[in-house]
N, C-alpha and C positions, 0 to 999 in steps of 0.2 A: 592555493594550488599554481604550480608555476607556468611561464607561459606557454608551454609545450600542453599542458594539461587543460589550459582555460583557470578562470577566474573567476569562485565561490562569487554568487553576487554581482559580479560585474564585470562584461565585457568578455563572457566565455567565448573559447576559441571554434570547441566542437560538443555540440548535446552527448552526456555521457549520462549511463546508466550505475548504482553501487552493483560490481560483481555478486554480492549475497545475495542479490533478491536471483537474481542467473540463476546461482547455483541451487537455492532453494526452490525454484521452479523445476529447474533440469530433474532433482531431485526427486519430487512428488512426480512428475510424469514418469520417470522410471517405476519408482514404486507402486503407480498404476496399470505397468504393463507397457508402457511406451519405451522401443530399445532405443540408445543414442545413434544406433547403424538407422532406425525409421528417421531420424530425428534428422540425422544427417544425409540423407537421400534428399532433405528437399531446401533445408540450411546449411549454411556454412558454421562448421562448428569453431572453425580454424581463429573465426572471428570472434569466437567468444574464449576470455579466458575463466573456464568456469570453477578452474581449480584454486582459485587466487579470487577470497572471501571481499578483499579491499581493491580489488580489482578496477581501473571504471571502463566500460563497454560501451560502446558505439550505440546510442537511439535506435539508427539503422538494425545492425544486427538484433538487439534487443527486441525490435518489434518483428522479425524476420521470425524468429523463435517463437516466440510469441503467439503469430497468427498461426503457425502450426500444432501448438497445441492448444491452443483454444478451436481449431478447426476439429481437429481430433476428438476431442470432447464435446462438441457444438451440443449434445443435448441433455448434458450435464452439469451443473452446479463446480465445475472443476476450484470456480477459484472460492469458495468456501470450503473447500475442502481444504485446499493450502492455508489459507485464514487460519482453520482450524486445528491445522497441524503442523507447522513453519515454526521453527525456536527463532525467537525473537533478534535473533545475529542476524534474521535478514533484512532486520533493518539498521542495520550496521550500528555505530555512535550514536543512530537517532534517538534508537531504547535506550542505550546506556544512560546518555544524556538527561532523558526523559525522567530518569529515576529520583535525581536530583532535586526536583523542584518541591514544593510545598502542598498543592494540590491539582487538583482536574483541569482547573483552568491552569495553571502556572504553567501544566505538562501542554495545552495545545500551545500557550506562546512559544513553548520550546520548539513545537514541531513548524513553523510559521516562522521563526526565527533561523533555524537549522536543514528547512525543506532541502536544499542542495545537495545536502549530504545523501540523499536517498536519489535525486536525477538533476544535472541543473536546470531542466526543462518544465523543474517540479512549477505548478503556482498553485499555492494553498494562500488560503485566507479564512477572516470569520466575516459569519454574514450574523450581523445583529439585531434581534428585535424586542417587543418590548419583556415578554415572557419565556422567550427561546433562543439560545447559540447557536449557528449554525458551523460547521466545518466542513469546508469546502473544497476538494481535490481536485485537481485537472493535471492533465499532460496530453501534448501537442500529439503523441502514438495513440494513443486510447481507440481511436476511430480503425488501427489497422489491428486489432487481438480482442474487435467487441467492449470491449475495458472490462478485459479478464484479469489484467495484471491490476489496473487500477482496485478492483473490485477487493484484489486477495490484501494490496497494500492494507486498504478503508479496514477491512477485516480483521487484519493484524493491528491495525494502529487503537481497533476498540478492544479486541482481547488484552491489549499491554492497559489502556488504560482501566478495563475493567479488574485485572489481575495484578491492577499498582494499588486500588485501596480495599479496606476492611468494609466501607461503607457500602451497599448495592446503588448502583447508579444505572439510570436506565433512558433507553433513547424514545424520543417521541414518536420517530421516524427517521428513516431511510431513503436517500434518492440517488437514481443512478442515471447516468444520458440513455446508458445504451441500452438497446432494447432484447427480451429475453425471450426465446423458447421454451425454455426449464421451467419449473413446477413452481413457482412464485414460494411456495414451503421448506425448500430444501432454504430461502436467504432471510425465511422470516421466522426459521428456525434456531438461525447461527444467529441472527442479530438479537432476538425475542422482541422485536418492533414491526411495526408496521412498515411496508421496502415497493416503492415504486420504480418502476421504467421508465424511458423518453421520456424521463424526468428534463429541467433546462438546466440540473448542475447533478454530480456527487456529490451528497452531505450526510454527515451524520448531524442528527437536528436535537439537543440536550434541551432539557429546561431548563434554566438559567439557577437554580435551585440549584443542582446535582454538582457544576462546575466547585462546589465549593468542598466538596469533599475530599480529607485531607489524604492525602500521598502513605500508604507505609513504609516503615522504617527513612520516613525521611535524614538527610542528613542537617541537621539544623546549623549548620555552619555555611 
């Protein structure tokens, strides 16, 4: 990135989020009956260049938008609806590049190395234990939308991992920092694993053995 927009991985000038994420969220909101007019009444859509998938949108504008949508669907698991239906283009180059990994472990490594594709202030790392590995994801704005965007992105990453291999991989558990008034069943139905809220981290927890699952149609070069 140039000096005006910031520098990925070092000395960024302003926190930004990938435009395709916002485009997908808006599409989902509209498809579930929320009009752009209603959104525009409570947030400045002029600050959101949602027509360009590769645009970079300020985190303040994204947080305002997500907060509106989160409040509108406060009693539903809208983040899981987004994760279930969103195209992988929501993740931009993060999804495309991950397809060149050899196995699930290498895909996770790709997410770590290139996490700023999604947002400058993404904080993604792996926490290793003897029998399990956790992909831990955080962002400073997650408290403003009750974790909705982070949940949706985490769910979409999980879907990408599942659909990238012919080997069945499973999660040991899923953890989220936020508190949710919705039924746990909506989350556990999506992840097919126990889900806990008000945890100390946002994490997808895998058994160590599952990370060796090969990626389908990997490019040998």
